[in-house]
C-alpha positions as CSV (number, residue, x, y, z in Angstrom):
1,X,-6.1,14.0,-18.8
2,X,-2.4,13.4,-18.2
3,X,-2.4,9.9,-19.4
4,X,-4.4,10.8,-22.2
5,X,-1.8,13.7,-23.0
6,X,1.1,11.3,-22.5
7,X,-0.3,8.8,-25.1
8,X,-1.1,11.7,-27.7
9,X,2.5,12.7,-27.2
10,X,4.1,9.4,-27.8
11,X,2.0,8.8,-30.8
12,X,2.8,12.2,-32.2
13,X,6.5,11.8,-31.6
14,X,6.4,8.2,-33.0
15,X,5.1,9.4,-36.3
16,X,7.1,12.3,-36.9
17,X,10.4,10.1,-36.1
18,X,8.8,7.7,-38.3
19,X,8.3,10.3,-41.0
20,X,11.7,11.6,-40.8
21,X,13.1,7.7,-40.8
22,X,14.6,7.7,-37.3
23,X,14.6,4.7,-34.9
24,X,11.3,5.0,-32.4
25,X,12.5,2.7,-30.0
26,X,13.3,5.6,-27.3
27,X,11.3,8.4,-27.3
28,X,13.1,10.2,-24.4
29,X,9.9,11.4,-22.8
30,X,10.2,13.0,-19.4
31,X,8.9,15.2,-17.2
32,X,10.1,19.0,-17.4
33,X,11.7,21.0,-14.4
34,X,9.0,23.1,-12.5
35,X,9.8,26.4,-13.9
36,X,9.1,25.3,-17.7
37,X,5.5,25.5,-18.4
38,X,5.0,22.3,-20.7
39,X,3.5,19.0,-19.2
40,X,5.7,16.7,-20.8
41,X,9.3,17.0,-22.5
42,X,11.5,15.1,-24.7
43,X,15.1,14.8,-25.0
44,X,14.9,12.6,-28.0
45,X,17.4,14.9,-30.0
46,X,20.4,13.7,-27.9
47,X,19.9,10.4,-28.9
48,X,19.4,11.1,-32.8
49,X,22.3,13.8,-33.0
50,X,25.1,11.6,-34.3
51,X,22.7,9.5,-36.6
52,X,21.0,12.7,-37.8
53,X,24.5,14.5,-38.6
54,X,23.1,17.4,-36.8
55,X,23.5,19.2,-33.2
56,X,20.9,18.2,-30.7
57,X,18.9,21.9,-30.8
58,X,18.7,21.7,-34.8
59,X,17.4,18.0,-34.6
60,X,14.8,19.0,-32.0
61,X,13.6,21.8,-34.5
62,X,13.1,19.3,-37.3
63,X,10.8,17.1,-35.0
64,X,8.7,19.9,-33.9
65,X,8.4,21.3,-37.6
66,X,7.0,17.8,-38.2
67,X,4.3,17.8,-35.6
68,X,1.0,19.9,-36.3
69,X,-0.3,20.8,-33.0
70,X,-3.5,21.6,-34.6
71,X,-3.9,17.8,-35.1
72,X,-3.8,17.2,-31.5
73,X,-6.4,17.4,-28.5
74,X,-4.5,18.0,-25.3
75,X,-1.2,19.7,-26.6
76,X,-1.7,23.3,-27.5
77,X,1.8,24.1,-28.8
78,X,5.2,22.3,-29.2
79,X,8.4,24.5,-28.1
80,X,11.9,23.9,-28.6
81,X,14.5,24.7,-25.7
82,X,17.8,23.9,-26.8
83,X,17.7,20.0,-27.6
84,X,14.3,19.7,-25.8
85,X,10.9,19.4,-27.2
86,X,8.5,21.1,-24.8
87,X,4.7,19.8,-25.1
88,X,2.4,22.9,-23.6
89,X,-1.3,21.8,-22.7
90,X,-4.4,23.1,-24.3
91,X,-7.5,24.4,-23.1
92,X,-9.3,21.2,-23.4
93,X,-6.7,19.5,-21.1
94,X,-7.4,21.8,-18.3
95,X,-11.4,21.6,-19.4
96,X,-11.6,18.0,-19.5
97,X,-9.6,17.6,-16.2
98,X,-11.8,20.1,-14.3
99,X,-15.0,18.3,-15.4
100,X,-13.3,14.5,-14.7
101,X,-12.2,15.7,-11.4
102,X,-16.0,16.3,-10.2
103,X,-16.5,12.6,-10.3
104,X,-16.2,10.8,-7.1
105,X,-14.3,8.0,-8.4
106,X,-11.9,10.2,-10.2
107,X,-8.4,8.7,-10.1
108,X,-9.3,4.9,-10.7
109,X,-8.2,3.7,-13.9
110,X,-10.3,1.1,-16.2
111,X,-10.7,-2.5,-15.6
112,X,-7.9,-4.4,-16.5
113,X,-9.4,-7.7,-16.3
114,X,-6.7,-9.2,-14.3
115,X,-6.9,-11.4,-10.7
116,X,-4.4,-10.4,-8.3
117,X,-3.9,-12.0,-4.7
118,X,-1.7,-9.6,-2.4
119,X,-0.8,-11.8,0.8
120,X,0.4,-9.3,3.8
121,X,0.9,-9.6,7.2
122,X,0.4,-13.2,8.0
123,X,1.9,-12.9,11.5
124,X,2.0,-16.2,13.4
125,X,-1.1,-16.8,15.5
126,X,0.9,-16.8,18.7
127,X,-0.6,-13.6,20.2
128,X,-1.0,-9.5,19.7
129,X,0.3,-7.9,16.7
130,X,3.6,-6.3,17.4
131,X,4.5,-2.8,16.4
132,X,7.5,-3.9,14.8
133,X,5.5,-5.7,12.3
134,X,2.9,-2.8,11.9
135,X,4.6,-2.0,8.5
136,X,3.4,-5.0,6.8
137,X,-0.5,-4.7,7.1
138,X,-0.1,-0.8,6.4
139,X,2.0,-1.4,3.4
140,X,0.2,-4.4,2.6
141,X,-3.1,-2.9,2.5
142,X,-2.1,0.1,0.7
143,X,-0.4,-2.1,-1.9
144,X,-3.9,-3.8,-2.3
145,X,-6.0,-0.4,-2.4
146,X,-3.4,0.7,-4.9
147,X,-3.9,-2.0,-7.2
148,X,-7.6,-1.9,-6.9
149,X,-7.8,1.7,-8.0
150,X,-5.2,1.0,-10.8
151,X,-8.1,-1.2,-12.1
152,X,-7.2,-5.1,-10.7
153,X,-9.5,-7.4,-9.4
154,X,-7.7,-7.9,-5.8
155,X,-7.9,-10.6,-3.4
156,X,-6.6,-9.6,-0.1
157,X,-5.2,-12.9,1.6
158,X,-3.6,-13.5,5.3
159,X,-1.6,-17.0,5.0
160,X,-1.9,-18.7,8.3
161,X,1.0,-20.6,9.7
162,X,-1.1,-23.1,11.7
163,X,1.3,-26.5,11.5
164,X,4.2,-25.6,12.7
165,X,5.9,-26.0,16.0
166,X,4.8,-23.0,17.8
167,X,1.4,-23.8,17.5
168,X,1.7,-27.3,18.5
169,X,3.6,-25.5,21.6
170,X,0.7,-23.2,22.1
171,X,-1.9,-26.0,21.6
172,X,-0.3,-28.2,24.4
173,X,0.0,-25.5,26.8
174,X,-3.4,-24.2,26.1
175,X,-4.8,-27.8,26.9
176,X,-2.3,-28.3,29.9
177,X,-2.3,-25.2,32.3
178,X,-5.1,-24.0,34.3
179,X,-6.1,-20.1,34.1
180,X,-5.3,-19.9,37.7
181,X,-1.4,-20.4,37.0
182,X,-1.2,-17.1,34.4
183,X,-0.6,-13.6,35.0
184,X,-3.6,-11.4,34.3
185,X,-3.9,-10.5,30.4
186,X,-2.5,-6.8,29.2
187,X,-5.9,-6.3,27.3
188,X,-9.4,-7.5,27.4
189,X,-9.2,-9.2,24.2
190,X,-9.1,-12.9,23.2
191,X,-5.6,-13.1,21.8
192,X,-4.0,-11.2,25.0
193,X,-6.2,-14.0,26.9
194,X,-4.6,-17.0,25.3
195,X,-1.1,-15.6,24.8
196,X,-0.4,-16.2,28.4
197,X,-0.7,-19.9,27.8
198,X,1.8,-19.5,25.1
199,X,4.2,-17.8,27.0
200,X,3.6,-20.3,30.1
201,X,4.3,-23.2,27.9
202,X,7.7,-22.0,26.7
203,X,8.8,-20.9,30.2
204,X,7.8,-24.6,31.3
205,X,10.0,-25.8,28.2
206,X,12.7,-23.9,29.3
207,X,12.9,-24.6,33.2
208,X,11.2,-27.7,33.8
209,X,12.7,-31.0,34.6
210,X,14.3,-33.3,32.1
211,X,11.6,-36.0,32.4
212,X,8.9,-33.2,32.4
213,X,10.1,-31.5,29.4
214,X,10.5,-34.8,27.6
215,X,7.1,-35.6,28.4
216,X,5.7,-32.4,27.1
217,X,8.1,-32.5,23.8
218,X,6.4,-35.8,23.2
219,X,3.0,-34.5,23.2
220,X,4.0,-31.6,21.1
221,X,5.6,-34.0,18.5
222,X,2.2,-36.1,18.4
223,X,0.3,-33.1,17.5
224,X,2.8,-32.0,14.8
225,X,2.6,-35.7,13.4
226,X,-1.3,-35.9,13.5
227,X,-1.3,-32.6,11.6
228,X,1.0,-34.1,9.1
229,X,-0.9,-37.4,8.5
230,X,-4.4,-35.3,8.1
231,X,-5.6,-36.4,11.5
232,X,-9.0,-34.7,12.1
233,X,-8.6,-34.6,15.8
234,X,-5.2,-33.0,15.7
235,X,-6.3,-30.2,13.3
236,X,-9.6,-29.4,15.3
237,X,-7.5,-29.2,18.8
238,X,-4.7,-26.7,17.0
239,X,-7.7,-24.9,15.4
240,X,-9.5,-24.3,18.4
241,X,-6.4,-22.1,19.7
242,X,-5.6,-20.7,16.0
243,X,-9.1,-19.5,15.4
244,X,-9.8,-17.7,18.6
245,X,-6.2,-15.8,18.3
246,X,-7.0,-14.9,14.6
247,X,-10.3,-13.4,15.9
248,X,-8.5,-11.1,18.1
249,X,-5.8,-10.3,15.6
250,X,-8.7,-9.5,13.2
251,X,-10.0,-6.9,15.4
252,X,-6.6,-5.3,16.1
253,X,-5.9,-5.1,12.4
254,X,-9.6,-3.7,11.8
255,X,-8.8,-0.8,13.6
256,X,-5.8,0.5,10.8
257,X,-8.2,-1.0,9.0
258,X,-6.8,-3.7,7.3
259,X,-9.2,-6.2,6.1
260,X,-8.8,-9.6,4.5
261,X,-10.8,-11.6,1.7
262,X,-9.5,-14.7,2.9
263,X,-7.4,-16.8,6.1
264,X,-5.8,-19.2,4.0
265,X,-4.6,-22.0,6.4
266,X,-1.3,-23.9,5.5
267,X,-2.8,-27.1,6.7
268,X,-5.2,-26.8,3.8
269,X,-2.4,-28.0,1.7
270,X,-1.5,-30.7,3.9
271,X,-4.8,-32.0,4.0
272,X,-5.5,-31.8,0.3
273,X,-2.2,-33.9,-0.5
274,X,-0.3,-30.7,-2.3
275,X,2.6,-30.9,0.4
276,X,3.0,-34.6,-0.1
277,X,2.9,-34.2,-4.0
278,X,5.3,-31.3,-3.9
279,X,7.6,-33.2,-1.5
280,X,7.9,-36.2,-4.0
281,X,8.7,-33.5,-6.8
282,X,11.5,-31.9,-4.8
283,X,13.1,-35.3,-4.1
284,X,13.2,-35.9,-7.9
285,X,15.2,-32.9,-8.4
286,X,18.9,-32.7,-9.1
287,X,19.4,-30.4,-6.4
288,X,18.1,-32.8,-3.5
289,X,20.2,-34.0,-1.1
290,X,19.8,-35.8,2.1
291,X,22.0,-34.5,4.7
292,X,21.9,-33.9,8.5
293,X,18.8,-36.3,8.9
294,X,16.7,-34.1,6.4
295,X,16.0,-33.7,2.6
296,X,17.1,-30.2,1.6
297,X,17.9,-28.5,-1.9
298,X,21.5,-27.4,-2.5
299,X,20.9,-24.1,-4.4
300,X,24.5,-23.2,-4.1
301,X,24.8,-23.4,-8.3
302,X,21.6,-20.8,-8.2
303,X,23.7,-18.1,-6.2
304,X,22.1,-19.4,-2.8
305,X,24.7,-20.5,-0.2
306,X,22.1,-22.0,2.5
307,X,20.2,-25.2,1.8
308,X,16.3,-25.1,1.9
309,X,15.4,-27.7,4.1
310,X,11.9,-29.2,3.0
311,X,11.3,-32.3,4.9
312,X,12.5,-33.7,8.5
313,X,13.8,-37.0,9.2
314,X,10.6,-37.7,10.9
315,X,8.5,-37.1,7.8
316,X,7.4,-33.8,8.6
317,X,7.6,-30.8,6.3
318,X,8.5,-27.4,6.9
319,X,6.6,-24.0,6.6
320,X,9.0,-23.4,3.3
321,X,7.6,-26.8,1.8
322,X,3.9,-25.7,2.5
323,X,4.4,-22.1,1.3
324,X,6.0,-23.8,-2.0
325,X,2.4,-25.6,-2.4
326,X,0.7,-22.4,-1.3
327,X,2.4,-20.6,-4.3
328,X,1.5,-23.2,-6.8
329,X,-2.1,-22.7,-5.9
330,X,-1.9,-18.9,-6.1
331,X,-0.3,-19.5,-9.7
332,X,-3.4,-21.6,-10.6
333,X,-6.0,-19.1,-9.1
334,X,-4.3,-16.0,-10.1
335,X,-3.1,-13.8,-12.9
336,X,-0.6,-11.9,-10.4
337,X,1.0,-12.9,-6.9
338,X,2.2,-10.3,-4.6
339,X,3.6,-10.9,-1.1
340,X,4.5,-8.2,1.6
341,X,7.3,-9.6,3.5
342,X,10.0,-8.1,6.5
343,X,13.4,-7.7,5.3
344,X,14.5,-10.9,7.4
345,X,12.7,-12.9,4.7
346,X,14.9,-12.0,1.9
347,X,16.7,-15.4,1.7
348,X,13.8,-17.3,2.0
349,X,11.9,-15.2,-0.7
350,X,15.0,-16.0,-3.0
351,X,15.0,-19.8,-1.9
352,X,11.3,-19.8,-2.7
353,X,11.4,-18.1,-6.3
354,X,14.6,-20.3,-7.2
355,X,12.6,-23.7,-5.9
356,X,9.3,-22.7,-7.6
357,X,11.3,-22.1,-11.1
358,X,13.1,-25.3,-10.5
359,X,9.8,-27.0,-10.2
360,X,9.1,-25.5,-13.8
361,X,6.8,-22.6,-12.3
362,X,6.8,-19.1,-14.2
363,X,7.8,-16.7,-11.6
364,X,7.4,-13.4,-13.6
365,X,3.9,-12.9,-12.1
366,X,5.3,-13.0,-8.8
367,X,6.4,-9.9,-6.9
368,X,7.7,-9.6,-3.7
369,X,7.8,-6.0,-1.7
370,X,10.5,-6.3,1.1
371,X,10.4,-3.8,4.1
372,X,12.3,-2.8,7.1
373,X,10.9,-2.3,10.4
374,X,9.6,0.2,12.4
375,X,11.5,1.5,15.5
376,X,10.0,3.6,18.3
377,X,12.0,6.5,20.1
378,X,13.0,5.8,23.7
379,X,10.2,6.7,26.1
380,X,6.5,5.8,27.1
381,X,6.1,3.4,24.1
382,X,9.6,1.9,24.3
383,X,8.3,-1.3,26.3
384,X,5.6,-2.8,28.0
385,X,5.9,-5.0,30.7
386,X,8.9,-6.7,29.0
387,X,6.9,-8.1,26.1
388,X,7.5,-5.2,23.6
389,X,5.0,-3.0,22.3
390,X,1.7,-4.0,20.8
391,X,0.2,-2.5,17.8
392,X,-2.8,-1.6,20.0
393,X,-0.4,0.4,22.5
394,X,0.7,2.5,19.5
395,X,-2.8,3.4,17.9
396,X,-4.1,3.9,21.7
397,X,-1.5,6.5,22.0
398,X,-2.2,8.1,18.6
399,X,-5.4,8.4,19.3
400,X,-5.1,10.0,22.7
401,X,-2.2,12.5,21.2
402,X,-4.7,13.4,18.1
403,X,-7.7,14.0,20.5
404,X,-5.2,16.4,22.6
405,X,-4.1,18.2,19.3
406,X,-7.7,18.7,18.0
407,X,-9.1,19.9,21.7
408,X,-6.0,22.3,21.4
409,X,-7.1,24.0,18.4
410,X,-10.6,24.0,19.0
411,X,-10.4,28.0,19.5
412,X,-8.4,28.6,16.3
413,X,-10.9,27.0,13.9
414,X,-12.6,29.2,11.4
415,X,-15.4,26.8,10.6
416,X,-18.3,27.1,13.2
417,X,-19.7,23.9,12.9
418,X,-19.8,23.4,16.6
419,X,-18.0,20.1,17.1
420,X,-19.3,18.2,19.9
421,X,-17.5,15.2,21.8
422,X,-18.6,12.6,19.3
423,X,-17.2,14.8,16.7
424,X,-14.2,15.3,18.7
425,X,-13.4,11.5,19.2
426,X,-14.3,10.8,15.5
427,X,-11.6,13.2,14.3
428,X,-9.2,12.1,17.0
429,X,-9.2,8.2,15.5
430,X,-9.3,9.6,11.8
431,X,-6.3,11.8,12.3
432,X,-4.6,9.7,15.2
433,X,-4.5,6.3,13.1
434,X,-4.0,8.0,9.9
435,X,-0.9,10.1,11.0
436,X,0.5,6.2,12.0
437,X,-0.6,4.9,8.7
438,X,0.7,7.9,6.8
439,X,3.9,7.9,8.6
440,X,4.7,4.6,7.8
441,X,3.4,4.3,4.1
442,X,5.2,7.3,3.2
443,X,8.7,6.2,3.5
444,X,10.2,3.8,0.9
445,X,9.5,0.5,2.7
446,X,13.3,-0.8,2.1
447,X,14.3,2.3,4.5
448,X,14.4,1.5,8.3
449,X,12.3,4.1,10.0
450,X,11.9,5.6,13.6
451,X,8.3,6.8,14.3
452,X,8.4,10.2,15.7
453,X,5.2,11.7,17.2
454,X,6.0,14.9,16.7
455,X,6.4,14.7,12.7
456,X,3.4,12.4,12.5
457,X,1.0,14.6,14.2
458,X,2.3,18.0,12.7
459,X,-0.5,20.0,11.3
460,X,1.6,22.2,9.9
461,X,4.4,19.9,8.2
462,X,3.7,17.6,5.4
463,X,2.0,14.9,7.7
464,X,-1.0,13.3,7.2
465,X,-3.1,15.7,9.2
466,X,-1.8,18.6,6.8
467,X,-2.9,16.8,4.1
468,X,-6.4,15.5,5.8
469,X,-6.9,19.3,6.6
470,X,-7.1,20.0,2.6
471,X,-10.0,17.5,2.4
472,X,-11.7,19.1,5.4
473,X,-11.2,22.6,4.0
474,X,-12.7,21.6,0.4
475,X,-15.7,20.3,2.4
476,X,-16.1,23.5,4.1
477,X,-16.0,25.8,1.2
478,X,-18.6,23.2,-0.6
479,X,-20.7,23.0,2.3
480,X,-21.0,27.1,2.8
481,X,-21.8,26.9,-1.1
482,X,-24.6,24.8,-0.2
483,X,-23.4,21.6,-1.8
484,X,-22.7,18.3,-0.2
485,X,-19.5,17.4,-0.6
486,X,-20.0,13.7,-0.6
487,X,-22.3,14.1,-3.8
488,X,-21.1,14.4,-7.5
489,X,-21.7,18.1,-8.3
490,X,-23.7,16.4,-11.7
491,X,-26.1,15.3,-9.2
492,X,-26.6,18.5,-7.5
493,X,-27.9,20.5,-10.5
494,X,-24.6,21.8,-11.4
495,X,-24.3,22.4,-15.1
496,X,-20.8,20.8,-15.7
497,X,-20.7,21.5,-19.4
498,X,-21.2,25.4,-18.8
499,X,-18.4,25.6,-16.8
500,X,-15.4,27.6,-18.2
501,X,-12.2,26.4,-17.1
502,X,-10.6,29.3,-19.2
503,X,-11.5,31.6,-16.4
504,X,-9.1,29.6,-14.1
505,X,-6.2,31.4,-15.4
506,X,-4.1,32.1,-12.4
507,X,-1.0,30.4,-11.8
508,X,-2.2,29.1,-8.5
509,X,-5.6,27.7,-10.5
510,X,-3.5,26.1,-13.6
511,X,-0.7,24.3,-11.1
512,X,-3.6,23.0,-8.9
513,X,-5.4,21.7,-12.1
514,X,-2.3,20.4,-13.6
515,X,-1.6,18.3,-10.4
516,X,-5.2,16.9,-10.5
517,X,-4.5,16.0,-14.0
518,X,-1.6,13.9,-13.0
519,X,-3.2,12.0,-10.5
520,X,-4.3,8.9,-12.6
521,X,-0.8,8.7,-14.0
522,X,0.5,8.6,-10.5
523,X,-1.6,5.7,-9.7
524,X,-0.8,3.8,-12.9
525,X,3.0,4.2,-12.3
526,X,2.7,3.5,-8.4
527,X,0.8,0.5,-9.3
528,X,3.3,-1.0,-11.7
529,X,6.1,0.0,-9.0
530,X,4.1,-1.4,-6.2
531,X,4.9,1.7,-4.1
532,X,2.0,3.3,-2.4
533,X,4.8,6.0,-1.1
534,X,4.4,7.8,-4.5
535,X,0.8,8.3,-3.4
536,X,2.0,9.8,-0.4
537,X,4.7,12.1,-2.3
538,X,1.8,13.3,-4.5
539,X,-0.3,14.2,-1.8
540,X,2.1,16.4,-0.4
541,X,2.4,18.2,-3.5
542,X,-1.2,18.4,-3.9
543,X,-1.5,19.8,-0.7
544,X,0.8,22.6,-1.3
545,X,-0.7,23.4,-4.6
546,X,-4.4,23.6,-3.0
547,X,-3.0,25.8,-0.1
548,X,-1.7,28.2,-2.6
549,X,-5.1,28.5,-4.8
550,X,-6.6,28.9,-1.2
551,X,-4.5,31.8,-0.2
552,X,-4.7,33.4,-3.5
553,X,-8.1,32.7,-5.3
554,X,-11.2,33.5,-3.2
555,X,-13.9,31.3,-4.2
556,X,-17.1,32.8,-2.2
557,X,-16.2,36.2,-1.6
558,X,-19.0,38.9,-2.5
559,X,-16.6,40.4,-5.3
560,X,-15.8,37.0,-7.0
561,X,-17.8,37.2,-10.3
562,X,-20.4,34.4,-10.6
563,X,-19.0,32.3,-13.4
564,X,-15.5,32.5,-11.6
565,X,-17.1,31.4,-8.8
566,X,-18.9,28.4,-10.2
567,X,-15.5,27.3,-11.9
568,X,-13.6,27.6,-8.6
569,X,-16.1,25.6,-6.8
570,X,-15.8,23.0,-9.4
571,X,-12.0,23.2,-9.1
572,X,-12.6,22.7,-4.9
573,X,-14.8,19.5,-5.7
574,X,-12.2,18.0,-7.8
575,X,-9.3,19.0,-5.4
576,X,-11.9,17.2,-2.9
577,X,-12.5,14.0,-4.8
578,X,-8.6,13.9,-5.6
579,X,-7.3,13.8,-2.3
580,X,-10.0,11.8,-0.6
581,X,-9.1,9.0,-3.2
582,X,-5.5,9.6,-2.7
583,X,-5.6,9.2,1.0
584,X,-8.0,6.4,0.6
585,X,-5.3,4.4,-1.3
586,X,-3.0,4.9,1.9
587,X,-5.8,3.9,4.1
588,X,-6.1,7.3,5.8
589,X,-9.6,8.5,6.4
590,X,-10.3,11.8,5.0
591,X,-12.1,14.0,7.5
592,X,-15.0,16.1,6.5
593,X,-14.1,18.5,9.2
594,X,-11.1,19.0,11.7
């Protein structure tokens, strides 16, 4: 309802300004401080004071007199407070929020009829996913979920680097070395098995004799040339390695979960001829130069000091070249394109955008989300056999720690629903993986973060378990009332039209309703900004408001009036859907019990 109220306020203000012959380009709409009971405020009187020849409070009074609150649905009254106009919510605002919130899809916005591709993760298929890169699939998946909830038709893509030197080295090593020459794999999954060949191959190239290295490099070069020339045998050789490693990486990412609609291979754009076409067009640009045995773009006049190399002297293209063709394909297929990138790709992101513009592409609908990396504190997770920490290790540790937390709390649980071992294991996965995802996505992506277990798994602080517990508590109340938490109230013989939201009159109830009302607007703004951490911030506020309601407003106590009981149950159901859908955007599972 907040979006509807905001639209109503904008229209009313614009009408009043026009009537008084004031400009309407800046309405000055803002959210008031918490101690002000209005839902929205306007500071437009500040801007108009000099033009009106009157002090701001007087201008605010004139505007308030010009708006008839009786003509508005969601605003009950317009009050002035010094230079501010305050818009107070009506009974209809709360009543419609209560009804709308009981729908399980609450928070989802109308279809915008726009196709968006979100590319994220795209780690080279050379081995297990490293924890330092874990922020990419977590943020990327949350961005995709957010855009989907905001009404966009979203495709999730993983761009596969299957044509570079790394994959040629991997393929050569896989075909060259025997398993007997390799160390034991660190985990029983295919990418852990195959990465041993890649490591063995790199060690060989560093330590073998000059003649041996020369022979190996010749074979590696032949694989790269074969890919460039569209040789089917070379493609099949590389694909045998790439596809197996990707299958393991998918299994790892599926634990988060982060799933993809398509894995787009860069060789696709070599085999189609798009890369050759792009190279020809790049050579025609005024910025094209041939220096140091390579074709490059000199982008200094565009504020970029480092040249973009797009073709080697041997005629082979580079990752950047193929990615340019990839992006032009995105522009043809989608209305908008979003890419999630690590901060070390900032330069490449600028080079890419500038080059696309030089090729006459409109990049206004290309958005790049940059993030800093995840660090781990010293201790058990800091190293693993000298190869760094894999995402699988982090998730295993999270589940183990969550399981211990759940078991430690069994004796203190209020709900008597007899959790068995399977229940404890399910909750451990929901809480453990949820803690990792929530802690990472809740921070602004450009800020480097250190993952701290005590904070991530703190049931009392503003962490994932703290918010998840609100959902479990809502489910418990509904179950005790004989209702199914997973089913809309409208399908359980609850007469929504007969609910009286006016009975939810305490400060705690009104604060909770107001917070629920804002959820669709938070989704809308976060989607515009591509900032899922705004949803995490919202869930913390929501959890605080719900807990205040839970403490102060009994729902099922014997002395609660039946009509109040029904209204409060509806409020609990609306709370359940709101927090469940907010957590789902973040990729955090909402547990039914904890």
